[in-house]
Each structure stands twice: as C-alpha cells, then as structure tokens.
C-alpha positions in Angstrom: 126.3 109.0 75.1 128.0 106.1 77.0 128.5 106.6 80.7 132.3 106.7 80.6 132.3 109.1 77.7 129.9 111.3 79.7 132.3 111.1 82.7 135.2 112.2 80.5 133.2 115.2 79.1 132.3 116.2 82.6 136.0 116.3 83.6 136.8 118.3 80.4 134.1 120.8 81.3 135.5 121.3 84.8 139.0 121.8 83.3 137.6 124.3 80.8 135.9 126.3 83.6 139.2 126.4 85.5 141.6 127.2 82.6 139.6 128.0 79.4 142.7 129.2 77.6 144.7 126.1 78.3 142.3 123.3 77.7 144.0 122.1 74.6 147.4 121.8 76.4 146.0 119.7 79.3 145.9 116.0 78.4 143.7 113.6 80.3 145.3 110.2 80.6 142.5 107.7 81.1 144.0 105.2 83.5 142.7 102.0 82.1 144.8 99.6 84.2 142.9 96.4 85.3 139.9 97.3 83.0 139.2 95.1 80.0 139.3 96.4 76.5 135.5 96.0 76.2 135.2 98.5 79.1 137.6 100.9 77.4 136.2 100.7 73.9 133.6 103.4 74.2 136.4 105.9 74.9 138.5 104.6 72.0 135.5 104.9 69.6 134.8 108.4 70.9 138.3 109.4 69.8 140.1 109.7 73.1 143.8 109.1 72.5 145.7 109.1 75.9 145.5 106.0 78.1 147.6 104.9 81.1 148.7 101.5 82.2 150.8 100.3 85.2 152.2 97.0 84.0 154.1 96.2 80.8 152.6 92.8 80.2 149.0 93.9 80.8 149.5 96.8 78.4 151.0 94.5 75.7 148.2 91.9 76.0 145.5 94.6 75.9 146.8 97.2 73.5 149.2 95.6 70.9 146.4 94.8 68.3 144.5 98.0 68.9 147.6 100.2 68.5 148.5 98.4 65.2 145.1 99.5 63.9 144.7 102.9 65.6 148.0 104.8 65.4 146.6 107.9 67.1 146.4 106.1 70.5 149.2 107.2 72.9 150.0 104.8 75.7 151.5 106.1 78.9 153.4 103.9 81.4 152.5 105.4 84.8 153.7 102.5 87.0 157.3 101.6 88.0 159.4 100.2 85.2 161.9 97.4 86.0 165.1 97.3 83.9 164.3 93.7 82.7 161.0 95.0 81.2 162.5 98.0 79.3 162.7 96.3 75.9 159.0 95.2 76.1 158.0 98.6 77.4 159.5 100.5 74.5 157.7 98.3 72.0 154.2 99.3 73.4 154.5 102.6 75.3 154.8 106.1 73.8 155.4 107.8 77.1 157.2 106.7 80.3 156.2 108.7 83.3 158.3 106.9 85.9 162.0 107.3 85.2 163.5 107.0 88.6 167.2 105.9 88.4 170.4 106.1 86.4 170.3 102.4 85.9 166.9 102.6 84.3 167.9 105.7 82.2 170.9 103.8 80.9 168.8 100.7 80.0 166.3 102.9 78.1 169.1 104.6 76.3 170.6 101.3 75.2 167.2 99.9 74.1 166.0 103.0 72.2 169.1 102.6 70.0 168.4 98.9 69.3 164.7 99.6 68.6 165.2 102.9 66.8 162.4 104.3 68.9 162.5 107.2 71.3 159.8 107.3 73.9 158.9 110.6 75.5 160.0 110.5 79.2 159.1 112.2 82.4 161.4 112.0 85.5 159.6 110.9 88.6 160.4 113.2 91.5 160.1 112.0 95.1 158.6 115.3 96.1 157.9 114.3 99.7 161.2 112.6 100.3 159.3 109.4 101.2 161.5 106.3 101.9 158.9 103.9 100.5 158.4 105.8 97.2 160.6 105.7 94.2 161.7 108.8 92.4 164.6 111.2 92.2 165.2 113.5 95.2 164.7 117.2 94.6 168.3 118.1 95.3 169.6 115.5 92.8 167.2 116.4 90.0 169.5 118.8 88.2 172.4 116.4 88.0 170.1 113.5 87.0 168.6 115.6 84.2 172.1 116.3 82.8 172.9 112.6 83.0 169.8 111.8 81.0 170.5 114.4 78.4 174.0 112.9 77.9 172.3 109.6 77.2 170.1 111.3 74.5 166.9 110.6 76.3 163.8 112.6 75.2 163.0 114.1 78.6 159.9 116.3 78.3 159.1 116.9 82.0 158.6 115.6 85.5 156.0 113.5 87.3 155.1 113.2 91.0 152.8 111.3 93.3 152.6 113.5 96.4 152.4 112.2 100.0 148.9 111.3 101.2 148.9 113.9 104.0 146.4 116.5 103.0 149.2 118.8 101.9 148.7 118.2 98.2 148.5 121.9 97.2 152.0 122.5 98.8 153.6 119.6 96.9 151.9 120.5 93.6 153.1 124.1 93.9 156.6 123.0 94.6 156.6 120.7 91.6 155.4 123.5 89.4 158.3 125.6 90.6 160.8 122.8 90.0 159.4 122.2 86.5 159.7 125.8 85.6 163.3 126.1 86.9 164.3 123.2 84.6 162.3 124.8 81.7 160.2 121.7 81.1 157.0 121.9 79.1 155.2 118.9 80.6 154.2 118.2 84.2 152.4 115.0 85.1 150.5 115.1 88.4 147.0 114.9 89.8 144.6 111.9 89.8 140.9 111.4 90.2 140.7 113.1 93.6 143.0 116.1 93.0 143.3 116.7 89.3 141.8 120.2 89.5 144.3 121.2 92.2 147.1 119.9 90.0 145.9 121.9 87.0 145.8 125.0 89.1 149.5 124.4 89.5 150.1 124.0 85.8 149.9 120.2 85.4 149.7 119.3 81.7 149.0 115.6 82.2 146.5 114.4 84.7 146.0 110.7 85.4 142.3 110.0 85.9 141.0 106.5 86.4 138.0 106.0 88.7 136.4 109.3 87.8 136.1 108.0 84.3 135.7 104.2 84.5 134.3 103.9 88.0 135.9 102.0 90.9 138.0 98.9 90.4 136.7 95.6 91.7 
C-alpha cells in the first residue's frame, strides 16, 4: 500500500474508533493544494473522491482533465473566493466552503443560472470574531442565510477556521450548536492537527492535508 493511502487509512481507523456509527457520514477532504497530480494519483487510484484546493487557477490546471474522466471526484474550494473568479470556480468545483459575503453570494447566484450548475455551498463563519479573518459574524448568520436562500443557493452547512489560541474545543462546540440551530446537515471544520476534536463536535467534513500527503515544501 502506498504511503499516502496508508496515511488515509490510519485517519479513517481513528475516526472509526471515535464514532463507529457515523464513519460513513464523515468525509475526509484530502487537501491537495500545492501538490502535483503525480503526488495525488495513488489516492485517486485507491478510489478516494473528496479533494480540497485553495486556488481556482491551480485547481483548473490540475483537475480539469481528471474530472472529465473520473466523474466521481468531488472538488472542494476551501480557500477564499474572489468575485472575479466565480465563473471559473463553478466550472471546476462541486463544493464551495468559503461563502463569506452578500456580494459573493449574489455573484454565485448569477453565475449558477448562466452555467446551469449549482454547487453545494457552506457559509464561512468568523467564529472567533477575528478582524483579519473573513467569514460571517455569528450574530448576522441567520439573516445572511435567509439572503442566500432567497438567491436560490444550495446552502448545506457552515465552515469555520477557529482562532489559533488553544481554545479549539470551545469554538468547535459553539459551531456545532450554531449548525444545529440552523438545522444544517453539514459542518466543515478540523484540519490535520485537530480533526478528531472537530469530529467529537459533529464535523461532517474534515480538511486534512499534511497528515495525508506530508509537509509542504
């Protein structure tokens, strides 16, 4: 078994130990940003389907041909999306995890009509109210969700990147509560260092890069 496939299986085993009844519901997004397709191929060949990229152009260059051949692959945009990149993003991505403004929501709504393609979308929540981070503030989330529904966006859940202050458990717990209050099915949170903590708090998508592929050079 290839090293990265082995790494993926180890992560799955840990998730299974933690939540054996829910393993099928928890999706591991293999964060393949900056890695070349040749580095990712063992996972594709193994049958893994969910991959995460940060940049639209990089994703297009890497994945367009493969997605034309392998229709089971689901590509997740986990980085910030600029409005001028929306039309390109919709062509290649199946999921957008980083909806963070009314302007972006309106642009996606306009583009999905033109392309006749509806991506599944998660609203990025600024759970720590950090000035330098994008995302919708908690107190504005309800109104923002209504705004998105009126635009006919397919909102399936929320996403967060918690502050790096050793209080991860607190933020994950709060996100879980927010997600349940809005009755969302999907919750995207947790990365290589804290994905098990996120799953304890009902994350359904975890974004794992270095624990699968190794460190980026």
